[in-house]
C-alpha positions in Angstrom: 143.7 46.9 34.9 145.3 44.1 32.8 148.9 42.9 32.6 150.5 43.0 29.2 152.9 40.2 28.3 156.2 41.1 26.6 156.5 39.7 23.1 159.7 37.8 22.5 160.7 40.1 19.7 160.3 43.2 21.9 163.1 42.3 24.2 165.7 43.8 21.9 163.8 47.1 21.4 164.9 50.2 23.3 163.5 50.2 26.8 161.3 53.2 27.6 162.5 55.6 30.3 159.8 54.5 32.6 157.8 51.5 31.6 154.1 51.6 32.4 154.0 50.2 35.9 150.7 48.4 35.5 152.1 46.5 32.4 155.3 45.0 33.7 154.3 41.5 32.5 155.1 40.2 35.9 151.8 40.0 37.7 148.2 39.6 36.6 146.1 42.7 37.0 143.7 40.8 39.3 146.4 40.2 41.8 147.6 43.8 41.8 144.0 45.0 42.3 143.5 42.5 45.1 146.7 43.8 46.7 145.4 47.3 46.6 142.1 46.3 48.2 143.9 44.3 50.8 145.8 47.5 51.7 142.3 49.1 52.1 141.1 46.6 54.6 144.5 46.1 56.3 144.6 49.8 57.2 142.6 49.1 60.4 144.3 45.8 61.1 148.0 46.5 60.9 148.2 49.1 63.8 145.5 47.7 66.1 143.7 50.3 68.0 146.2 53.0 67.1 145.5 56.5 68.5 142.2 55.3 69.9 144.1 53.3 72.6 145.7 56.3 74.3 142.4 58.2 74.4 140.5 55.1 75.7 143.1 54.5 78.5 142.8 58.2 79.4 139.0 57.8 79.8 139.6 54.7 82.0 141.7 56.9 84.4 144.9 54.9 83.7 147.9 56.6 85.1 149.6 58.9 82.6 153.0 57.3 83.0 151.4 53.9 82.4 149.8 55.1 79.2 153.3 56.1 78.0 154.7 52.7 79.0 151.9 50.8 77.2 152.3 52.8 74.0 156.0 52.6 74.1 156.0 48.8 74.6 154.2 48.3 71.3 156.6 50.6 69.5 159.7 48.9 71.1 158.3 45.4 70.2 157.8 46.6 66.6 161.3 48.0 66.6 162.8 44.7 67.8 160.8 42.6 65.4 161.2 44.7 62.3 164.8 43.6 61.3 163.8 40.0 61.7 160.6 40.6 59.8 162.4 42.1 56.9 165.0 39.3 56.7 162.1 36.8 56.9 160.3 38.4 54.1 163.4 38.3 52.0 163.8 34.5 52.5 160.3 33.1 52.8 157.8 32.2 50.0 155.0 32.0 52.5 154.2 35.7 52.4 150.5 35.3 52.2 150.4 33.0 55.2 152.4 35.5 57.2 149.9 38.2 56.5 147.0 36.0 57.6 148.5 34.8 60.9 149.6 38.3 61.9 146.3 39.9 61.0 144.5 37.5 63.4 147.2 38.1 66.1 146.6 41.9 66.0 142.9 41.4 66.2 143.2 39.1 69.3 145.6 41.5 71.0 143.3 44.4 70.5 140.4 42.4 72.1 142.6 41.8 75.2 143.3 45.6 75.5 139.6 46.1 76.0 139.1 43.2 78.4 141.6 44.2 81.1 143.0 47.0 83.1 146.0 45.0 84.2 149.2 46.8 83.4 151.0 43.6 82.5 148.3 42.4 80.1 148.0 45.8 78.5 151.7 45.9 77.9 151.6 42.3 76.5 148.8 43.1 74.1 150.7 46.0 72.7 153.9 43.9 72.4 152.0 41.3 70.3 150.4 44.1 68.2 153.8 45.7 67.6 155.6 42.5 66.6 152.7 41.2 64.4 152.4 44.7 62.8 156.1 44.7 61.9 155.8 41.3 60.1 152.6 42.5 58.4 154.4 45.6 57.0 157.4 43.6 55.8 155.2 41.0 54.1 153.1 43.7 52.4 156.2 45.5 51.1 157.6 42.2 49.7 154.3 41.4 48.1 154.1 44.8 46.5 157.7 44.5 45.0 157.1 40.9 44.1 154.0 41.6 42.1 154.8 45.0 40.6 158.6 44.7 40.3 161.0 47.7 40.4 159.4 49.3 37.3 155.9 49.3 38.8 156.8 49.9 42.4 156.2 53.7 42.5 152.8 53.3 40.8 151.7 50.4 43.0 153.0 51.9 46.2 151.1 55.0 45.6 148.0 53.0 44.8 148.4 50.9 47.9 148.8 54.0 50.1 145.8 55.7 48.6 143.6 52.6 49.2 145.1 52.2 52.7 144.2 55.8 53.6 140.7 55.4 52.2 140.4 52.3 54.4 141.5 54.3 57.4 138.8 56.8 56.7 136.1 54.1 56.7 137.4 52.3 59.7 138.0 55.5 61.8 134.4 56.7 61.1 133.0 53.3 62.0 135.2 53.0 65.1 134.4 56.5 66.3 130.7 56.0 65.8 130.6 52.7 67.6 132.7 54.0 70.4 130.6 57.2 70.8 127.2 55.6 70.8 127.8 52.0 72.0 131.0 52.0 73.9 134.7 51.7 73.1 134.8 47.8 73.0 132.4 47.9 70.0 135.3 49.2 67.9 136.3 45.6 67.7 133.3 45.0 65.4 134.9 47.3 62.8 138.3 45.7 63.2 136.8 42.2 62.7 135.0 43.3 59.6 138.1 44.8 58.1 140.2 41.7 59.0 137.7 39.5 57.1 137.9 41.7 54.1 141.7 41.7 54.1 141.8 37.9 54.3 139.4 37.6 51.4 141.6 39.9 49.3 144.7 38.0 50.3 143.1 34.8 49.1 142.5 36.5 45.7 146.3 37.1 45.2 147.5 34.2 43.1 150.8 32.7 44.4 152.1 32.1 40.9 152.0 35.9 40.3 154.6 36.6 43.0 158.2 36.9 41.8 160.1 36.0 44.9 163.4 37.2 43.4 162.0 40.6 42.6 160.3 40.7 46.0 163.7 40.8 47.8 165.2 43.5 45.5 167.5 41.1 43.5 166.2 42.5 40.2 169.0 44.6 38.6 168.3 47.7 36.5 167.0 46.6 33.1 166.4 43.0 34.1 163.8 41.4 31.8 160.4 40.8 33.4 160.2 37.0 34.0 159.0 35.1 36.9 161.6 33.2 38.9 160.5 30.0 40.6 163.7 29.7 42.6 164.4 32.6 45.0 167.9 31.3 45.6 168.8 31.7 41.9 170.2 35.3 42.6 172.6 35.5 45.6 171.9 38.4 47.9 174.6 41.0 48.7 177.0 40.2 51.5 176.0 41.4 54.9 179.1 43.5 55.3 178.5 45.2 52.0 174.9 45.7 53.0 175.9 47.5 56.2 178.1 49.8 54.1 175.1 51.6 52.5 175.7 55.0 54.2 172.8 56.7 52.5 170.5 54.0 53.8 171.6 54.6 57.4 171.3 58.4 57.1 167.8 58.1 55.6 166.8 55.7 58.5 168.1 58.2 61.0 166.1 61.0 59.4 163.0 58.8 59.5 163.7 58.2 63.2 163.8 61.9 64.0 160.7 62.5 62.0 158.7 59.9 63.9 160.1 60.9 67.2 158.3 64.2 66.7 155.3 62.8 64.8 154.1 59.6 66.6 152.7 61.2 69.7 151.2 64.3 68.1 147.6 63.0 67.5 147.3 60.9 70.7 148.7 63.9 72.8 146.2 66.3 71.2 143.2 64.2 72.3 144.8 63.2 75.6 144.9 67.0 76.3 141.2 67.2 75.3 140.2 64.3 77.6 142.2 65.8 80.5 141.1 69.5 80.2 137.6 69.2 78.7 136.0 66.1 80.2 132.7 66.4 78.2 134.3 67.0 74.8 133.9 63.4 73.4 137.6 62.8 72.9 137.1 59.3 71.3 134.8 60.9 68.7 137.3 63.7 68.0 140.0 61.1 67.6 138.0 59.5 64.9 137.4 62.9 63.3 141.1 63.7 63.4 142.0 60.4 61.7 139.5 61.0 59.0 140.8 64.5 58.3 144.4 63.2 58.0 143.4 60.2 55.8 141.3 62.4 53.5 144.4 64.5 52.9 146.7 61.5 52.5 144.7 59.9 49.6 145.4 62.7 47.1 148.9 63.3 48.5 149.8 59.6 48.0 148.5 59.7 44.4 150.4 63.0 43.8 153.7 61.5 45.0 153.3 58.4 42.9 152.3 60.2 39.7 154.4 63.4 39.9 156.2 64.2 36.6 157.9 67.3 37.9 159.5 66.4 41.3 161.7 63.6 42.4 161.0 61.7 45.6 163.5 63.7 47.6 161.4 66.8 47.3 158.4 65.1 48.9 160.6 63.9 51.8 161.7 67.5 52.5 158.0 68.6 52.3 157.0 65.9 54.8 159.7 66.9 57.3 159.0 70.6 57.0 155.3 70.1 57.7 155.8 68.6 61.1 157.3 71.6 63.0 154.4 73.7 61.6 152.0 71.1 62.9 153.5 71.2 66.3 153.3 75.0 66.6 149.6 74.9 65.6 148.9 72.2 68.2 150.6 74.2 70.9 148.8 77.5 69.9 145.2 76.2 69.6 144.2 74.4 72.9 140.6 73.3 71.9 139.2 70.4 69.9 139.2 72.3 66.6 143.0 72.2 66.5 142.5 68.7 65.2 141.6 70.0 61.8 144.7 72.0 60.7 147.0 69.7 62.7 145.7 66.7 60.9 145.7 68.3 57.4 149.4 68.8 57.9 149.7 65.2 59.2 148.1 64.0 56.0 150.5 66.0 53.9 153.6 64.7 55.8 152.5 61.1 56.3 151.0 60.7 52.9 154.2 61.9 51.2 156.6 59.9 53.4 154.5 56.8 53.3 155.0 56.5 49.6 158.5 57.9 49.5 160.1 55.7 52.2 159.9 52.2 50.4 160.8 53.9 47.1 163.9 55.6 48.5 165.0 52.4 50.2 164.6 50.5 46.9 166.6 53.2 45.2 169.4 53.0 47.7 169.8 49.2 47.6 168.5 48.2 44.1 170.0 45.0 42.9 171.3 44.0 46.4 168.8 41.2 47.0 168.2 42.6 50.5 165.4 45.1 49.9 163.1 43.9 52.7 166.1 43.7 55.1 167.0 47.3 54.2 163.4 48.4 54.6 163.4 46.6 57.9 166.4 48.5 59.0 164.9 51.8 58.1 161.6 50.9 59.7 163.5 49.8 62.9 165.2 53.2 63.1 161.8 54.8 62.4 160.3 52.6 65.1 163.0 53.7 67.6 161.7 57.3 67.2 158.1 56.3 67.3 158.5 54.1 70.3 160.3 56.8 72.3 157.9 59.5 71.3 155.0 58.6 73.7 157.5 58.3 76.6 159.1 61.6 75.8 155.8 63.4 75.3 154.1 62.1 78.4 157.1 62.7 80.5 157.1 66.4 79.5 153.4 66.6 80.1 153.8 65.1 83.6 151.3 65.6 86.4 151.3 69.3 85.8 149.8 68.9 82.3 152.4 70.7 80.3 150.9 69.8 76.9 152.0 72.9 75.1 155.6 72.3 76.0 155.3 68.7 74.9 154.1 69.9 71.4 157.1 72.3 71.2 159.5 69.5 72.1 158.0 67.2 69.4 158.2 69.9 66.8 161.9 70.6 67.6 162.8 66.9 67.1 161.5 66.9 63.6 163.7 69.9 62.6 166.8 67.8 63.1 165.7 65.4 60.4 166.3 68.0 57.6 170.2 68.0 57.7 170.3 64.3 58.2 168.3 63.6 55.1 170.5 66.0 53.2 173.4 63.9 54.2 171.6 60.8 53.0 171.2 62.3 49.5 174.9 63.4 49.5 176.0 59.9 50.5 174.0 58.4 47.7 176.3 60.4 45.3 173.5 62.1 43.4 170.2 63.8 43.9 168.3 60.8 42.4 167.2 59.7 39.0 165.3 61.9 36.7 161.7 62.3 37.7 159.5 59.5 36.6 156.8 59.9 34.0 154.2 57.5 35.2 150.9 57.2 33.3 147.6 58.1 34.8 146.3 55.6 37.3 143.4 53.4 36.3 140.0 54.2 37.7 
């Protein structure tokens, strides 16, 4: 993929409805490709041990309540760090350095989780993972907008998500295989290899290709594509005005309700397997479940980013509606094979929402100069739901093992997100711009 540079005489020509995202004239194709591959390798780094952790702690006979506390600690830390991470990404030019430092921090924290059964150290490891993961997410979002700009954001976000899900497939297969045949701590070998790959791709992104003004959403509609060397050249929107974006707040609340129901679904599924069928290889099934979801997410991410027929709001509704169905299936099928249909629906929901969330946020606050702060706000509200989800789910399960009831509660939480997102669209004053007509993605 190559970047086309706008000829001087072409600036007065009519602007196409949707300029080809890969040819914005902002960033070299090599940097955009490196960004996509970094998303591939970062998939295993950003979330640490992810759903493997709950299953691993279950196999180590860690108290059920403590598992919920450990998982919630990471989510709460991410929630607390996300607003600061978004504001930092809006202000700093050292986005590449942020990614490198945080990737190494997550890797170290994951190693600690395998080396101790101390509750305090387990909680501390997840607090570090959550905080570093929040900064990673903010820095990656800023890099994407700074390299692709507003015109290319939908294309590049979909591309990043597809690469990220493919990376999750590779890492989950590797981690599950190492855990099954050599022991859970060997999953760190896979994490280390992925971290090295991510840092190599990060080094390939040229600093001069990053537009730091565009990276914080200060690019107005129709702004001509030119790199800005001074991020302070465009003043950001006042904080009071920023807080007045009602659509943004409603969308964030909808995301919070979605993740309240979604975050514990996969860990709970395999915790039930570990608790009720001791010889069922729950760590291996966790890996299988992740792969099924990620295989579904790859085409879904590309579908959302390339759709010519449907606007982004349609995909948000699809994502929300998939979750209650997922919870009902998880409740109704108590054996390991429930992983398959449950995770196909997870792939549909997470794949669609993963692409749509940063795009909806950019749409709500375009031109404000506070894109990463706004995305941080939404991710914080989303993190509230995700952080509370393990505590809610494991409390419902309790010592009596009410896993089915827990799935029903999680599914019910997601239903509440539907009217809230409708309010977000109404507060925005329109149903969104006309569906984009993006070109086919490069091979």
